[in-house]
Backbone as JSON Lines, residues from 0, in Angstrom:
{"i":0,"aa":"M","n":[133.28,149.27,73.96],"ca":[132.6,150.77,72.76],"c":[133.71,151.53,72.09]}
{"i":1,"aa":"I","n":[133.43,151.69,70.99],"ca":[134.64,152.52,70.36],"c":[133.95,153.22,69.07]}
{"i":2,"aa":"G","n":[134.62,154.39,69.46],"ca":[134.2,155.37,68.73],"c":[135.17,156.47,67.98]}
{"i":3,"aa":"V","n":[134.84,156.58,66.94],"ca":[136.05,157.37,65.57],"c":[135.61,158.75,65.01]}
{"i":4,"aa":"D","n":[136.57,159.11,64.48],"ca":[136.15,160.77,64.32],"c":[137.27,160.68,63.38]}
{"i":5,"aa":"I","n":[136.93,161.91,62.26],"ca":[137.76,162.18,61.41],"c":[137.46,163.34,60.63]}
{"i":6,"aa":"E","n":[138.29,164.47,60.71],"ca":[138.15,165.75,60.49],"c":[139.01,166.19,58.99]}
{"i":7,"aa":"K","n":[138.75,167.41,58.51],"ca":[139.25,168.07,57.98],"c":[140.1,169.14,58.54]}
{"i":8,"aa":"I","n":[141.64,169.19,58.81],"ca":[142.13,169.82,59.17],"c":[142.16,171.52,59.19]}
{"i":9,"aa":"D","n":[141.83,171.82,57.8],"ca":[141.42,173.23,57.71],"c":[139.78,173.95,58.13]}
{"i":10,"aa":"R","n":[139.64,172.87,58.76],"ca":[138.26,173.44,59.49],"c":[138.43,174.12,60.64]}
{"i":11,"aa":"F","n":[139.7,174.44,61.2],"ca":[140.14,175.22,62.25],"c":[141.0,175.41,62.15]}
{"i":12,"aa":"A","n":[141.35,176.41,60.62],"ca":[142.47,177.37,60.17],"c":[142.28,178.62,60.75]}
{"i":13,"aa":"H","n":[141.17,178.71,60.74],"ca":[140.66,180.38,60.72],"c":[139.66,180.26,62.35]}
{"i":14,"aa":"W","n":[140.15,179.4,63.06],"ca":[139.24,179.62,64.79],"c":[139.92,180.91,65.67]}
{"i":15,"aa":"T","n":[139.13,181.22,66.38],"ca":[139.68,182.7,66.9],"c":[140.42,181.82,68.28]}
{"i":16,"aa":"D","n":[141.29,182.55,68.84],"ca":[141.83,182.12,70.12],"c":[140.4,182.21,71.21]}
{"i":17,"aa":"E","n":[139.36,182.52,71.42],"ca":[138.2,182.59,72.2],"c":[137.67,181.02,71.83]}
{"i":18,"aa":"E","n":[136.95,180.61,70.5],"ca":[137.08,179.41,70.03],"c":[137.97,178.61,70.37]}
{"i":19,"aa":"F","n":[138.98,178.32,70.26],"ca":[140.46,177.35,70.92],"c":[140.42,177.66,72.07]}
{"i":20,"aa":"M","n":[139.92,178.28,73.39],"ca":[139.99,178.36,74.39],"c":[138.23,177.7,75.0]}
{"i":21,"aa":"R","n":[137.11,178.15,74.19],"ca":[135.71,177.34,74.63],"c":[136.27,175.81,74.41]}
{"i":22,"aa":"V","n":[137.09,175.13,73.61],"ca":[136.86,174.03,73.16],"c":[138.16,172.64,73.94]}
{"i":23,"aa":"F","n":[139.1,173.93,73.95],"ca":[140.59,173.07,74.32],"c":[141.36,173.52,75.77]}
{"i":24,"aa":"S","n":[141.91,172.55,76.31],"ca":[142.25,173.15,77.77],"c":[143.54,173.73,77.95]}
{"i":25,"aa":"K","n":[143.8,174.75,78.86],"ca":[145.04,175.17,78.67],"c":[146.26,174.23,78.26]}
{"i":26,"aa":"A","n":[146.22,173.05,78.8],"ca":[147.28,172.37,78.63],"c":[147.55,171.81,77.01]}
{"i":27,"aa":"E","n":[146.31,171.48,76.63],"ca":[146.37,171.15,74.91],"c":[146.82,172.41,74.08]}
{"i":28,"aa":"I","n":[146.22,173.28,74.44],"ca":[146.74,174.71,73.88],"c":[148.16,174.58,73.93]}
{"i":29,"aa":"E","n":[148.79,174.66,75.01],"ca":[150.53,174.99,75.51],"c":[150.96,173.68,74.77]}
{"i":30,"aa":"Y","n":[150.38,172.29,74.57],"ca":[151.11,171.7,73.47],"c":[151.03,171.67,72.07]}
{"i":31,"aa":"A","n":[149.82,172.02,71.99],"ca":[150.0,172.02,70.34],"c":[150.66,173.49,69.76]}
{"i":32,"aa":"N","n":[150.85,174.7,70.68],"ca":[151.43,175.52,70.07],"c":[153.17,175.6,70.34]}
{"i":33,"aa":"R","n":[153.64,174.47,70.53],"ca":[154.81,173.83,70.52],"c":[155.41,173.6,69.48]}
{"i":34,"aa":"F","n":[154.48,173.37,68.18],"ca":[154.62,172.85,66.96],"c":[154.12,173.87,65.7]}
{"i":35,"aa":"T","n":[154.66,173.52,64.9],"ca":[154.49,174.72,63.43],"c":[153.24,174.27,63.02]}
{"i":36,"aa":"N","n":[153.13,172.9,62.92],"ca":[151.32,172.54,62.58],"c":[150.19,172.31,63.88]}
{"i":37,"aa":"K","n":[151.25,173.59,64.3],"ca":[150.11,173.15,65.51],"c":[148.27,173.4,65.25]}
{"i":38,"aa":"I","n":[147.64,173.44,64.06],"ca":[146.61,172.86,63.7],"c":[146.01,172.03,63.87]}
{"i":39,"aa":"E","n":[147.07,171.0,63.31],"ca":[147.0,169.53,63.27],"c":[146.66,168.55,64.34]}
{"i":40,"aa":"H","n":[147.6,169.38,65.48],"ca":[147.5,168.79,66.64],"c":[145.6,169.47,67.66]}
{"i":41,"aa":"F","n":[145.34,170.39,66.86],"ca":[144.37,170.84,67.7],"c":[143.03,169.92,67.0]}
{"i":42,"aa":"C","n":[143.28,169.54,65.63],"ca":[142.47,168.86,64.88],"c":[142.12,167.35,65.18]}
{"i":43,"aa":"G","n":[143.52,166.92,65.67],"ca":[143.35,165.34,66.35],"c":[142.97,165.43,67.99]}
{"i":44,"aa":"F","n":[142.95,166.95,68.62],"ca":[142.29,166.51,69.87],"c":[140.97,166.32,69.79]}
{"i":45,"aa":"F","n":[140.55,167.51,69.01],"ca":[138.82,167.51,68.56],"c":[138.6,166.61,68.13]}
{"i":46,"aa":"C","n":[139.27,165.37,67.4],"ca":[138.59,163.79,67.03],"c":[138.72,163.49,67.91]}
{"i":47,"aa":"V","n":[139.76,163.38,69.24],"ca":[139.39,162.48,70.09],"c":[138.66,162.86,71.33]}
{"i":48,"aa":"K","n":[138.09,163.84,71.17],"ca":[136.99,164.34,72.13],"c":[135.67,163.76,71.56]}
{"i":49,"aa":"E","n":[135.51,164.1,69.85],"ca":[134.3,163.73,69.82],"c":[134.05,162.08,69.16]}
{"i":50,"aa":"A","n":[135.14,161.52,69.08],"ca":[135.18,159.74,69.19],"c":[135.33,159.44,70.49]}
{"i":51,"aa":"F","n":[135.19,160.08,71.49],"ca":[134.77,160.12,73.15],"c":[133.44,159.86,73.23]}
{"i":52,"aa":"V","n":[132.41,160.88,72.39],"ca":[131.44,161.12,72.78],"c":[130.81,159.75,71.78]}
{"i":53,"aa":"K","n":[131.41,159.48,70.74],"ca":[130.33,158.73,70.14],"c":[130.26,157.82,70.29]}
{"i":54,"aa":"A","n":[131.89,157.14,71.09],"ca":[131.46,155.77,71.8],"c":[131.1,155.4,72.61]}
{"i":55,"aa":"L","n":[130.46,156.68,73.53],"ca":[129.7,156.37,74.84],"c":[128.26,156.93,73.82]}
{"i":56,"aa":"D","n":[127.74,157.19,72.9],"ca":[126.66,157.73,72.36],"c":[125.81,158.71,73.06]}
{"i":57,"aa":"D","n":[126.7,159.67,73.48],"ca":[126.1,160.76,74.53],"c":[126.51,162.07,74.19]}
{"i":58,"aa":"D","n":[125.78,162.76,73.75],"ca":[126.05,164.34,72.61],"c":[126.15,164.77,74.36]}
{"i":59,"aa":"G","n":[125.47,164.78,75.62],"ca":[125.48,165.81,76.5],"c":[127.16,165.71,77.18]}
{"i":60,"aa":"I","n":[127.61,165.26,76.44],"ca":[129.21,165.71,77.32],"c":[129.95,166.92,76.85]}
{"i":61,"aa":"S","n":[130.34,167.41,77.87],"ca":[131.13,168.78,77.52],"c":[132.35,168.17,77.17]}
{"i":62,"aa":"Y","n":[132.94,169.07,75.57],"ca":[134.1,168.86,75.28],"c":[135.15,169.53,76.02]}
{"i":63,"aa":"N","n":[134.96,170.68,76.7],"ca":[136.2,171.49,77.06],"c":[136.43,170.51,78.08]}
{"i":64,"aa":"Q","n":[135.69,169.74,78.83],"ca":[136.19,169.0,80.16],"c":[136.81,167.38,79.33]}
{"i":65,"aa":"I","n":[137.07,167.76,78.67],"ca":[137.59,166.15,77.75],"c":[138.84,166.06,77.92]}
{"i":66,"aa":"E","n":[139.95,166.16,78.23],"ca":[141.25,166.95,77.99],"c":[142.38,165.56,77.02]}
{"i":67,"aa":"V","n":[142.81,166.14,76.46],"ca":[144.09,165.36,75.67],"c":[144.87,165.16,76.44]}
{"i":68,"aa":"L","n":[146.05,164.67,76.99],"ca":[147.47,164.29,77.35],"c":[148.32,163.72,76.82]}
{"i":69,"aa":"H","n":[149.73,163.79,77.24],"ca":[150.57,162.63,76.1],"c":[151.55,162.27,77.75]}
{"i":70,"aa":"T","n":[151.62,160.9,77.31],"ca":[152.94,160.65,78.01],"c":[154.47,160.91,77.71]}
{"i":71,"aa":"D","n":[155.02,160.63,78.69],"ca":[156.34,161.35,78.35],"c":[156.85,160.4,76.81]}
{"i":72,"aa":"T","n":[156.78,159.61,76.41],"ca":[157.11,158.7,75.36],"c":[155.98,159.23,74.06]}
{"i":73,"aa":"G","n":[154.87,159.93,74.11],"ca":[154.28,160.78,73.55],"c":[152.87,160.04,72.83]}
{"i":74,"aa":"K","n":[152.48,159.4,73.78],"ca":[150.93,158.24,73.52],"c":[150.01,159.0,74.34]}
{"i":75,"aa":"P","n":[148.98,159.64,73.4],"ca":[148.06,160.68,73.9],"c":[147.03,159.46,74.69]}
{"i":76,"aa":"Y","n":[146.69,159.86,75.56],"ca":[145.22,159.58,76.63],"c":[144.59,160.51,76.99]}
{"i":77,"aa":"I","n":[143.51,160.43,77.39],"ca":[142.31,161.4,78.29],"c":[143.0,161.01,79.26]}
{"i":78,"aa":"N","n":[142.99,162.57,79.76],"ca":[143.24,162.86,81.77],"c":[141.77,162.17,82.46]}
{"i":79,"aa":"R","n":[142.57,161.85,83.08],"ca":[141.3,161.16,83.87],"c":[140.57,161.76,85.26]}
{"i":80,"aa":"T","n":[140.14,162.75,84.89],"ca":[139.48,164.03,86.19],"c":[138.28,163.42,86.65]}
{"i":81,"aa":"R","n":[138.06,164.48,87.27],"ca":[136.7,164.04,87.78],"c":[135.82,163.53,87.07]}
{"i":82,"aa":"Y","n":[135.17,164.57,86.08],"ca":[134.03,164.38,84.85],"c":[134.43,163.55,84.31]}
{"i":83,"aa":"V","n":[135.58,162.94,83.51],"ca":[135.51,161.87,83.38],"c":[135.25,160.59,83.75]}
{"i":84,"aa":"N","n":[135.91,160.65,84.65],"ca":[135.77,159.04,86.25],"c":[134.14,159.09,85.97]}
{"i":85,"aa":"E","n":[133.68,160.04,86.56],"ca":[132.02,160.04,86.46],"c":[131.17,159.75,85.21]}
{"i":86,"aa":"I","n":[131.91,159.54,84.27],"ca":[130.95,159.57,83.04],"c":[131.56,158.12,82.74]}
{"i":87,"aa":"L","n":[132.5,157.4,83.01],"ca":[133.31,156.44,82.86],"c":[132.07,155.21,83.83]}
{"i":88,"aa":"H","n":[132.12,155.99,85.21],"ca":[131.41,155.33,86.1],"c":[129.78,155.06,85.92]}
{"i":89,"aa":"E","n":[129.17,155.69,85.38],"ca":[127.81,156.05,84.86],"c":[127.89,154.88,83.56]}
{"i":90,"aa":"Y","n":[128.47,154.46,82.87],"ca":[128.85,153.8,81.42],"c":[129.41,151.99,82.25]}
{"i":91,"aa":"F","n":[129.69,152.14,83.59],"ca":[130.69,150.81,83.86],"c":[131.53,150.16,83.34]}
{"i":92,"aa":"A","n":[132.2,152.22,82.64],"ca":[133.5,151.33,82.06],"c":[134.34,151.8,82.9]}
{"i":93,"aa":"N","n":[135.99,151.63,82.39],"ca":[137.12,151.87,83.81],"c":[138.09,152.55,82.6]}
{"i":94,"aa":"K","n":[138.42,151.25,81.16],"ca":[139.28,151.4,80.52],"c":[138.96,152.65,79.68]}
{"i":95,"aa":"I","n":[140.34,153.45,79.03],"ca":[140.48,154.43,77.76],"c":[141.61,154.12,77.1]}
{"i":96,"aa":"E","n":[141.45,153.8,76.04],"ca":[142.33,154.09,75.04],"c":[142.26,154.68,73.4]}
{"i":97,"aa":"V","n":[143.2,155.37,73.33],"ca":[143.21,156.34,72.94],"c":[143.95,156.31,71.5]}
{"i":98,"aa":"S","n":[144.27,156.85,70.21],"ca":[145.04,156.56,69.0],"c":[144.49,158.12,67.77]}
{"i":99,"aa":"I","n":[145.81,158.51,68.03],"ca":[145.21,159.91,66.93],"c":[146.22,159.76,65.85]}
{"i":100,"aa":"S","n":[145.75,160.06,64.92],"ca":[147.12,160.2,63.55],"c":[146.2,161.42,62.36]}
{"i":101,"aa":"H","n":[147.46,162.29,62.08],"ca":[147.05,163.53,61.45],"c":[147.89,163.71,60.37]}
{"i":102,"aa":"C","n":[147.87,163.97,59.32],"ca":[148.76,164.53,58.32],"c":[148.44,166.02,57.57]}
{"i":103,"aa":"K","n":[148.66,166.35,56.36],"ca":[148.13,167.89,55.83],"c":[147.03,167.98,56.1]}
{"i":104,"aa":"E","n":[146.0,167.38,55.68],"ca":[144.53,167.4,55.57],"c":[143.41,166.82,56.13]}
{"i":105,"aa":"Y","n":[143.97,166.07,56.83],"ca":[142.52,165.07,57.66],"c":[143.61,164.94,59.14]}
{"i":106,"aa":"A","n":[142.65,165.06,60.37],"ca":[143.51,164.08,61.48],"c":[142.37,162.84,61.79]}
{"i":107,"aa":"V","n":[142.66,161.88,62.65],"ca":[141.59,160.8,62.97],"c":[142.23,160.37,64.32]}
{"i":108,"aa":"A","n":[140.81,159.61,65.47],"ca":[141.28,159.62,66.23],"c":[140.18,158.47,66.3]}
{"i":109,"aa":"I","n":[140.65,157.49,67.19],"ca":[140.5,156.46,67.52],"c":[140.0,156.11,69.37]}
{"i":110,"aa":"V","n":[139.27,156.22,69.94],"ca":[138.75,155.75,71.38],"c":[138.29,154.4,71.63]}
{"i":111,"aa":"S","n":[138.82,153.96,72.25],"ca":[138.36,152.4,72.9],"c":[138.1,152.54,74.63]}
{"i":112,"aa":"I","n":[136.52,152.13,75.03],"ca":[135.99,152.34,76.26],"c":[135.94,151.18,76.46]}
{"i":113,"aa":"D","n":[136.07,150.34,77.17],"ca":[136.19,149.45,78.6],"c":[135.18,149.59,80.14]}
């Protein structure tokens, strides 16, 4: 299963702290805030969450329960929380691959689930 999402970065430029906290985890917020272009990172995280939902064709998934983290080398991945593992079990899937890219105007993410 594959999901793709692309978003305009300026969509997130006027979000309040409360809106960010409703959608993103503490770790995602801390990661993005380390960068001067933090809105690009938030947009990329949102794209991953949206692509995950699209891959499974399940709009009942809670975005704030999908957490995007990074390996020591910077590769993004979806944190395998109890919530995510339960969803994957429901779809007889086990493996998740994530790719994110962004520029000044857009962010895009692809999520592959096997």
